[in-house]
C-alpha positions in Angstrom: -16.5 -32.5 14.1 -20.1 -32.8 12.7 -20.5 -29.0 13.5 -17.4 -28.3 11.4 -18.6 -30.5 8.5 -21.9 -28.7 8.5 -20.1 -25.3 8.4 -17.9 -26.4 5.5 -20.8 -27.9 3.6 -22.7 -24.6 4.2 -19.7 -22.5 3.1 -19.3 -24.6 0.0 -23.0 -24.5 -0.8 -22.9 -20.7 -0.5 -20.1 -20.6 -3.1 -22.4 -20.0 -6.1 -24.2 -17.2 -4.2 -20.9 -15.7 -3.1 -19.9 -15.4 -6.7 -22.9 -13.1 -7.1 -21.9 -11.2 -3.9 -19.0 -8.8 -3.7 -16.0 -9.0 -1.3 -15.8 -5.8 0.5 -14.0 -3.2 -1.7 -10.9 -2.6 0.6 -10.3 -5.4 3.0 -6.7 -4.2 3.3 -5.4 -5.1 6.7 -2.0 -3.3 6.3 -2.2 -0.6 8.8 -3.5 -2.9 11.7 -0.9 -5.6 10.8 1.9 -3.0 10.6 0.9 -1.7 14.0 1.3 -5.2 15.5 4.6 -6.1 13.6 6.1 -2.7 14.6 5.9 -3.9 18.2 8.0 -7.1 17.7 11.4 -5.4 17.9 10.6 -3.9 21.3 9.3 -7.1 22.8 11.5 -7.8 25.9 11.2 -11.5 25.9 9.8 -14.5 24.0 6.5 -14.5 26.0 5.6 -10.9 24.9 6.6 -11.9 21.4 4.3 -14.8 21.5 1.4 -12.5 22.6 2.1 -10.3 19.6 2.3 -13.3 17.3 -1.1 -14.4 18.5 -2.4 -10.8 17.9 -0.9 -10.8 14.4 -2.9 -14.1 13.5 -5.9 -12.6 15.0 -5.6 -9.6 12.6 -4.7 -11.9 9.6 -7.6 -14.3 10.1 -10.3 -11.6 10.8 -11.9 -11.9 7.2 -13.5 -8.9 5.4 -17.0 -10.1 5.9 -19.1 -13.1 7.2 -19.0 -15.0 3.7 -15.1 -14.8 3.7 -14.9 -15.8 7.3 -17.1 -18.8 6.8 -14.9 -19.9 3.9 -11.7 -19.2 6.0 -12.9 -21.0 9.1 -14.2 -24.0 7.3 -10.9 -24.4 5.4 -8.8 -24.0 8.5 -10.9 -26.5 10.3 -10.6 -29.1 7.4 -6.8 -28.3 7.2 -6.4 -29.1 10.9 -8.2 -32.3 10.4 -5.9 -33.2 7.5 -8.7 -33.1 4.8 -6.7 -31.3 2.4 -9.0 -31.6 -0.7 -11.9 -30.1 1.3 -9.6 -27.4 2.8 -8.4 -26.4 -0.7 -12.0 -26.3 -1.9 -12.8 -23.8 0.8 -9.7 -21.7 0.2 -10.3 -21.8 -3.5 -13.8 -20.4 -2.9 -12.2 -17.8 -0.6 -9.9 -16.6 -3.1 -12.5 -16.6 -5.8 -14.8 -14.7 -3.6 -12.4 -12.2 -2.2 -9.2 -12.1 -4.2 -7.8 -9.1 -2.3 -7.7 -10.9 1.0 -4.2 -12.1 1.6 -5.0 -15.0 4.1 -6.9 -17.0 1.5 -3.7 -17.3 -0.7 -1.6 -17.9 2.4 -3.7 -20.8 3.6 -3.8 -22.4 0.3 0.0 -22.2 0.1 0.1 -24.0 3.4 -1.8 -27.0 1.8 0.7 -27.0 -1.2 3.5 -27.0 1.3 2.1 -29.8 3.4 1.4 -31.9 0.4 5.1 -31.5 -0.7 3.9 -29.4 -3.8 6.4 -26.5 -2.9 6.7 -25.1 -6.6 2.8 -24.8 -6.4 2.9 -22.9 -3.0 5.2 -20.1 -4.3 2.5 -18.3 -6.5 0.0 -18.2 -3.7 2.8 -16.9 -1.2 3.8 -14.3 -3.6 0.0 -13.2 -3.9 -0.4 -13.0 -0.1 2.9 -10.9 0.1 1.8 -8.7 -2.7 -1.3 -7.9 -0.8 0.4 -7.7 2.8 4.2 -7.3 2.5 4.6 -7.8 6.1 2.7 -11.0 6.4 5.2 -12.8 8.6 3.5 -16.2 8.1 3.8 -15.8 4.2 7.5 -14.6 4.6 8.6 -17.5 6.7 6.5 -19.9 4.6 8.3 -18.7 1.5 11.7 -19.3 3.2 10.7 -22.8 4.1 9.5 -23.5 0.7 12.5 -22.2 -0.8 14.7 -24.4 1.5 12.6 -27.4 0.4 13.3 -26.5 -3.2 16.9 -26.3 -2.4 17.0 -22.6 -3.1 18.8 -21.9 0.2 20.4 -18.4 -0.7 17.1 -17.1 -1.6 15.6 -18.4 1.5 18.2 -16.8 3.6 17.4 -13.3 2.0 13.7 -13.9 2.8 14.6 -15.0 6.5 16.7 -11.9 7.0 13.6 -9.7 5.8 11.3 -11.7 8.3 13.8 -11.4 11.2 14.2 -7.6 10.5 10.4 -7.4 11.4 10.4 -9.9 14.2 13.7 -11.0 15.7 11.8 -13.6 17.9 10.7 -15.9 15.0 11.4 -19.5 15.7 12.5 -19.9 12.1 15.6 -17.8 13.0 17.3 -21.1 13.6 17.1 -21.7 9.9 19.3 -18.6 9.2 22.8 -19.3 8.4 25.8 -17.1 9.8 28.1 -15.6 7.1 30.5 -18.5 7.8 27.7 -21.0 6.8 27.1 -22.1 10.4 23.6 -22.2 11.9 23.1 -19.4 14.4 
């Protein structure tokens, strides 16, 4: 824990210096992410799909440079510990430093969702999806957020988009059949 707190402190102390630094000009992860996502429909079972899921998250959490990675790692660690304010600070710094890196927005949306601030989560989710349309975490997060807001028909459309990419998603249980019954 102390190591994580030191990393967070270091990352946040670097924030003013990071403003002067530049995020890599093209951290676009689309082709690598698309290559992983394209393999989901051919997964023969849930175990293979889980391996692909883990590979997808490896791609998404591979930040464009060390500064961005430090912010991301510090924020994820604080999020896992339930320290939402510190996690949000790290993700705010990440988004400020590298506004073209989708995972900063996605992680910040997760905090808003966990805090029950569903409406606040949507702009960050939309930013992540604007950068990476096949970001399955953001797609399923958007569906769950819309459900929490009582916007179930919209959520169903988003779930269908996500399931078209990965039929193995656990969130498929949230999809209603045409008759209104859970599948």
